N, C-alpha and C positions, 0 to 999 in steps of 0.2 A: 338517424338514417344517413349514410354515406352515399352520395349521387356522385358519379363520374361522368363527365359531358365530354362528347368526342367530336369534334369540329375540325374542320380543315384548315382554317388561318383565323386570326382576329379580324372581325367583321364591326363596324362600328355600330351596326344595326343589333346585333348580338349582344355587345357588352352591357345596355342595361338591365336585360333579363339576368346576365349572370350576378351583376351588382345586387339586384333584388332577392336572389336565391343566398346571396352569402349572406346577407343580413339576416335571414331567419336563423331563429334558435335551433327548429327542429331539425334543421339541415346539415350536414357538413358537405361542400362542394368543391370539387376539383375541377377545373376544365383544361383537358389537354390537347394543344393545339398540335397537327401535324407539322406545320411549319409557319416561318413568318417571313412573308415575300418582301424582297428587298425593293427598295421605291420603283424601278425600273418595272417588276412584274407588276406591282400592285396598279401601276398606271397602264398596263394593258388595254386596249380599248380608246384608253381615252388621248393617246397620241405623245404621252409625257410622263416623266417619273412622279409618284405621287405619295406624299406623306400627309396621313390623316391630322389635322389639326384638332382632333378631339382624342381624349383616352379611349384607347380599344382593350388595354388589359388592367387598369388600375382598378382597385376597389374589390377583387377577388382572385382566389388562389389559382394559379395556373402554371402550367409547365409545358415545355414545348418538346415534342418528341423527336428523335434523332432518326433522319429519313436518308435515304440513298437516293440521290438524282441520278435519272436514267440518261447516259451521255446520249446526244444527239436529238433529245426531244424536246419540245415546244411546251410551255406551259400548258396542262392539260389534264386527261382523265390519268395517264399512264405517265406523268412527267417524275413523280416521286413513289418510293416503297417505303415503308416502315417495318422493321422488324423490333420494334421497341415497346411495343404496346403491353407486351406480358408484364414487363417490368413496372410500367405504372399502375398496372391492376395488383401487382404483390404488394406493391408499396402501399397504396391507399384503401386496398381492400374494400371494394364499394358493395352496397348491398344490391345498386339498380344502375345500370346505365343508361344514359340518354344519347342519342345517335343524331346527329344534326346534318343528315342526307345521306346519299350514296353515290354522289357526283364525284367522288374523288375516290382512286385505288385506295389511299391509304384508310380511307373511312371503311370501306369494304373488310382492310386488314384488321381494323379495331373490331368491328362486327365479329369477326372470327374470332378474334382474341376472346372476346367476352364469351362465346358461345362455347368455345372448348372449355371456360371454365365456370360454365353453368351460371353466368351473371345475367340476369332478366332485363331484356333489352327492351327500350321505349323508342321509338322513331318518329322524327320530325322531319319532314321533308317538304319541297314547294311544288312537286309534279301535281298536276290535276286532270281533271277527266274532261277538259274542253275539247281535246285533239283525240284523234280515233288513232290506235296504236296497233302495230303488227301483233301477229298472234304470237312470235317470239319474244317481242318485248313484254306481252300480257304474261306467257308462261313465265318468263324471268321474275317478274313482279312478285307473281304469286309463290314462286319458289323462294324467294327471299324475304319475304314478308312472314313465310313460316315461322323463321324464327325469332319473330317480333311477339312481345307479350301484350303490348299498349300501343298506341299510337296518337299523337298531338296533331289534330286536323287546324291548319289555319285559317280556313275559310270553306265554304260550303262546295266548291267544285274540289277542292284538296281531299273534303270528306269522302266525296264520292269515288274519286280515286282509290283510297285505301279500301272502301267496299268493294270496288271492282276488282282488288287485287287479293281478295280474301279474307280482309281483317273483320272479325264479328262487329256488328255494330255497337255491342255492350262493351267493348274494348276501345273504342273511339272517345277520347276528350276533347273538348273545343278548346283552343287557345288561339283565339283569332291574331291574325299577323299585325303588329303593333310598331308602333317607334314612340320616342318619349315625348308624347304629344306635349305635355306642360312647357317643356323646355323648346321646342319650336314655336309654341304659340307665344311664349314671353318673349321670345329674341326677335320674331316679327313683329309685334307689336313694339317693341323697341326700337326697331328698324324703319318703323313708319314714321318717326320724328324726322326721318333724314330721306323721306320718300322724294321730295323735291330735287334733292341733289343726284339720287340715284337716278331719276329719271333724266336729269341734266347730262348725268355722264354717260347713260346709254342712247342718249339722243332721243327720247322718249317724249311726244309731246304732251303737256299736262292734261288733256282733255281725253286722250287715246284709250281704249279700251286693251288692256296687255295681254296676250295670249301667250301662256309661256311653255316651252319645250326643255325639258331637263333631263339629262342623261347622255351617255354615249353617244356617239353619232356613230352607229353601226347599223348594218343590215335590219335587224329585227326591231328596232326602233322606230323605223319609217319615217326620218325627219323630213322626206321628200312629201309625203302625204302633209304632214304639217303645213310646210311651205306652199303647197297648192292651195290648202283649204284657205291660207292666208289670203291668197291671190284671188280667191272666188270670193271671199268676204269682202274683201276690198275694192272689189269690181261690183258688188252688188250695192255699194254703198255704205258699209259699216265702216267707222271710224275706227279701226284696230290697228295695233301694232304689235309685232311678234317679237319676242325675246328668247334667244336660243341660249342655253347653259350648258356648258359641256363641250368636249371635242371627241375627235376619232376619224377615222378611215373615210367617211361620208362628208366630212367638211368642206373639201375644195367642191366638191359637187353642190353643194348647198348654198354656197356664196356665191357660186357663179349663177345657178338660178334666181337667186334672191337678186344680183344685180341686173340680170337681164331682164327680167320682170319689175324692176324697181320697185320692188316689196318694201312697205315700211317694217323693217326688221333689224334688229341689233343681234350681233354675235358676241355674247360676253365672253365665249370662252370656258375653260374650267374654273370652278367656283367650290374651295373647299368648305368643310360642314359649317363653319363659322361666317361664312360669306354668305352660303344659300338664304339665310332669312332677310337680305336685303333683296332678293329678287321676287320671294315670296310676298314681301310687305308691298310690292308695286304691282303685282300680278292679280289680274282679275279673274283669268281662268287658266287651267292646266290642259294641256293636249297631249294625250299617250295612244298614239297611233299603232301599237307593236303589233306583232305577229304573235303566235302561240308560245316563242322563245320567252314571253314577259308571262313567267310563271306568276306573278302576284304584281309588283308593283309598286313598292313602298313609298316611292315618290308620290302617289296620292295620298297615302296616308299623310305625309309631310304636309302637303298643300291644303289638306283638308282641317288639318289640325290650325293652320295658319289663317282659316276662313276663305281659301280659295277653291272653288268646286272644280271638277275634274271632267272632260270629255274624253272617253276610253273607247277603244275598240272592242268590239265582242268577242275577240282572241285575247284580250288582257285577264290575266288570273282573277283580280280583285273586283272585276265588272260585276259578278252576280251576289257580290257581299257589299262594298263600300258605295257603289254608284246605285243608287235606286232612281230609275228613270223620270226626270221631270222632278225630283223632291231633292236629291242630293248631288245630282249631276246629270249627264247624259251618256248612254252608250249607243254607239253607232256601229254600222257594219263595218268588219274589216275592209279596208283598202278602198274606203268610200270618201275622198277630200271633201264631195260635195256636201254628204250628211255630217261631216264637222263643221262644213263653212255655213251650213244653215243653223245649226247648234249655236256657233259662236255668234252667229248675226242677231238672233234671237236675245242672247244676253246682252250683247253690246247695245241694241237699240230698246231694250227695256230694262233698265237699272233696278227699277223695284222689283221685278221677277227675279233679276240675277243676286240683287241682295237677299231675297228670300230662300233662296238656294245655297248662295253661299253660308247663311247661318245654319239652316239645316245640314248641311256639309259637315259642319263643324260639330255641331252636336252630336252628330250619328257616330263619329269616330271619336270622341271624348268618352260617350257612352259605352261603347262596345268593343273597340279596339285598343285596350291598354295594357299595361305593365301587370298591374294586380290582377287582371283576368288570365293574362296568361299563366302566371303563377299560380294560380287556382287550378287551372286545367292541368298543368303539371303535376300537381298534388294529387289532383283525381287518378292522372295515369298511372302515376305511381300505386296507387290503392289497387287498380287492375293488374299490374304488372306482380307486384309483391304481395303475396299472400300475409294476412295478418296486419298490413299497413293501414291505418286508419287516415281518412281524409283530414288535412289541416294539423294533423299530429304525428310525425313520421318518428319521435323520438323513441329512445329505448330499443331500436332494432340494429344498432351500429355492431359490426362484429369485431 
């Protein structure tokens, strides 16, 4: 079975799945990237150029399509166009295609290229049913999904989105969103040997309960809600300390607010992938107050794999999957710093309760959100998309 995968650009979270698929004997896999961003473009939103310090293309077969950059446009949906996908399809002769989203014009072009050549399509995207869409958007989604044979749902709200878009429930395979749990857990555990040094570096008292904010400092992430919650928790008597990991357009406002209120908070700046375990190793909780723009929140997977439970807003995509209220974390109403502060204070003031939730969070993500389960979900989706394909054994169907 030949599987071609179309995705916009190399992403650190996708690479483990590609490597796992490439290791299978019953699949021949090729990944087609629309482009490879330069460090300046990769760092958009972080306020600085970025080169990931983990491999994002090694361990699997991949090619980069030729694209035309549209003059005068900024990186976004119509930044590039590609007329090269037909050649890659002809060279590889796939039996089935996996489309990783429709957030980029080139992915829509790849979709059409497969449609014109009769290649069965499997869709995976991050959109969810948490927010209400207008009639035009709903009509577009229903029309677009008519060309899809099956889909991979990354979680409960994502599955409901596809159902609302007209996908038959019998054509939806679950492949819950995941990160490389074992690697994050192992690296965080190793980093705990340096916890005292990390706390000293970031000026965090040894006995403080550390609330971590990790991500771009941009509007949808709502770092100001995090800082206000930290202020409220501090003022209620909780011995908390904030650690902000990331950079972006809201950085200056956040720093001014923290200084004005004399918050116990450290701004660590951007940390690359191999540096993040040091933050998780000293963190006691992750706070993700984002709006609907947070279609999932893989940072929650990372934290939970490291034994760090999360407090998330009810607009965050993973809220209905990863965060079981009072068991693996806490879900709070959107834009309510007081609710974040209340949950944070409970954990900071009762380490036994916090420890139980931390352990349950780690067990939950390790059991249900894994690379192996994602691969199994994709194999199931292939059986839905390709008549005659058998789950777990796709051999013998190559052209």
